[in-house]
N, C-alpha and C positions, 0 to 999 in steps of 0.2 A: 504494499499499499504506499502511496505517496500523496502529498497534498499539492494542489495547484491553486495558486492565488487567482481570485476573480474580484471584480468590483463589488460583488455581493458577499465577500468573505471566502474562505478557503473551501474548495471541493476536495473530495477524496477519490482517488483513482486506484482500482485494484487490477493489476495486470496478470494475465495468463499468457505464457509464451509457448509457441509450438516447439517441438524437439528439433525440427530441421529449419530449412529456409522459410522465411515469412512470405506467404502468398499475398497478404494484404492485411488491413487492420479493420477490426470491427469494434466500434465504440457503442456501448449500451448504457442507457439511462433507466433508472428505476421508476416505479409508479408513484402516484400521489400518496398512496397509503402504505408504502413500504420502500425498503432500500434495495440495494443490489444483491442482497443475499436471498432474494426470492428464488424458489426452486427452479422456475423456468429459466431465469437468467443464469444461474449457476450451471445448469445443465447445458444451455446453449454455449456458455463459455468453454466448457469442456469439450463439446462436440466441435466447436469452431477451432480450438487448438488442435484437435486430432486431424482436422482437415487442413491444417497448415496456416491458420490465421492467428495473428496476435489479437487477443480480446481484452479490451479495456472497459471495465465496469465503473460507472461514474455515480457517486453519491453527490448530488448537487448541494450548493452551499446551505440552503434552507434545511436540508436533512442533517448536515454536519453540525449546524447550529442548534439542533434539537427541536426545531419547530414542528408542529403537528399538521399545519395547513400549508400547502404549496402556494407560492405567490402567483400573481397574474401571469398569463402566457408570455407577455413581453419580457417580464423579469426572468422567467424560466429560460427563455431563449437567450437572454443576455448572459446569464451565468454559464449556460451550456456553450455558447460561442466562445466565451473567454477560456473555458477549459480546453476546447479544441485548439485555440490559438497557442495556448501554453504547451500542449502536447506536440503540436507541430514544431514549435521553436526548439523543443528538446529532441527532435528527430524520431518521435514515437509513432508518427502516422505514415509509416512506410508502405509502399504498394498501393493498390486501389483502396479507397476509404469507403466503408459501409457504416452508416449510422443506424441506430435502432434503439429499442427499449420496449418496456412493457407499459401498456395503458397510457398514462400521461407522458411517459418517456418516449413512447411511440409517436405521440402527437408532436413533441418537441423535435424529434428526428425528421418528421415530414416537413415541418415548417422551416427547418434550417438546412436541409440537404443541398439545396441549390446553391446557397451562398457559401457553403462549406466545400463545394466541389466534390460532393460524394458521388460514388459510382452506383450506389444502391441504398435502399432503406429496408430494414427488417423490423416489422411492426408486430409485436406480440400483444394479443388481446387489445386491439385498437378500440377505444371507446367511441363508437360511431355516434352515440346519443346517450343521454342519461336514461336510466331504466324507466320504461313506460312513457318516454317522451320522444318518439321518433321524429317529431317535427323540429326538434332541436338538433338537427343533423350537423356533424362535423366533417361531412364529405369533402368540403372545400380544402381541408387540410391534407387529405390524401392526394388531391390533385396538385398541391403545392410541391410535392416531392420532386416531380419532374425527371425521375430516374427509375430504373427497374425497382419494383416494390413487391415484397412478399408480406402478406398479412397472415399470421397464424392465429386462427380464431376458434374458440370453443364452440361446439355445436349448440350449447344452451346458454350462451353469453347474453345476459340481460341488457348489456350495453350495445347489442347488435349482433345477430347471428351471422354465420358465414354467407348465407344467401343475401342478406341485407348489404353486407360489405361488398360482395361481388357485383351487386347491381350498381354501385357507385364508383367502382375502381376505375382509374385511368387506364388507357390502352396498354401501358407497360407494367401494369400491376396484376397480381393474382392472389387468390386466397387459398389457404390450405386449412381445411377443417380438421379439428382433433376432438376427441371426446372431452366433455366437461364444460365448465362455466368460465367466467372471466378470470378466475385464478389460474387456469391452465395446470392445475395440480393433478387432475385425474389420470393423465397419461403423459407425464413429463418426458419420457424417452421419445414419444412421437413428436413432441415439440422440438426437441433437440435434433432429431433426425431430419425433420423438415427444413430446419434452419441450415444444417450442414450441407444437405443436398443442394439447396439453393445457392449457398456460398460457392460451392464447387462449380456451379453452372455459370457463374458470372464471368 
């Protein structure tokens, strides 16, 4: 673990390195209700490393500061962008860059992918809308990615199921359905396999 300074306070970055040459770098952010020790993020980090990718899991400044509620999207993006700049300055973003995360972290990745020069976005449990409020769609954020996009979505996700996500994906996006709900805990190996296979296809 290392700390990276941002205008919003320090972020923490947990690095997982592949055994051999680095094919690219995957940077993952946590959700609004949890950190980067979530089961799906840990499993994806392991699978990504096995596929030859450096995986950097980022606890954003608000999490490091012990706050329970995430700041507004613009502030989240500011902290995330500063982390990416710090990692780039230290030579950690080698090879193709893929941004990703779970839930709120997936939203941040989509919103910042273009400006960061990412080659892809990996969205785990993208919260397409608040539960029971499909009219409050966040589909526009998926379109902002502007790069190949994989959404790994639980079949019973109350924030939007795979079919809902598939209906609003941009042309270069696809959705992979897995058993379970928004937590993606029911079949974590399936989440990790889907992520690793997609990374290898980039």
